[in-house]
C-alpha positions, 0 to 999 in steps of 0.5 A: 506488515502482515498479510495473507499473500505477501508475494502478491501484496508486495508485487502490487504495492511495488507497482503502485510506488514504482519500485521493485519487490524482492523476496527476502529471508522472512517474506518480501520487500518493496524496495525504497528509493530513499527510506527504509524498505517496506517489509511484507510478511505472512500473517500467522493463523489466528492473528485477527484481520483488520490491522491498521498501519501508520504507512503512507506510500508516495506514488507516481500514479494518478488517482485514477490509476491507483483506483484502477489497481485497487479495483483490479485487486478487489481492494476497497479504496476511497479518497479522503480529504482531511482538513488542511490536506490535499487528500489521501487515498485510503487502501484496504489491502486484501480487504482489511489492512489499511494504509494511505497512498499519496499521488504527486499532486497530493504530495506537493500540496 
């Protein structure tokens, strides 16, 4: 994932997923408990914003807590409920990098 401020984004995503963020050689990693780590890199100049990533993050936070973090960061967030699901929270990191967050309730449904 490429963003303007990799350290900040990694730190906030680590807060959301309840895992540590660590500096790596090329950027930052949000350390995973079970799967691959999430690599956060600096977006090079000239790369257009608005990338959409096929990333879904599980969180121990509640919907309200995720929205509170998003609000604090100034990142747009919205709750969506695609047919046949219990819902997802769509987050726009830095206002332009889209990913989805699933609370424990959303994961269990």
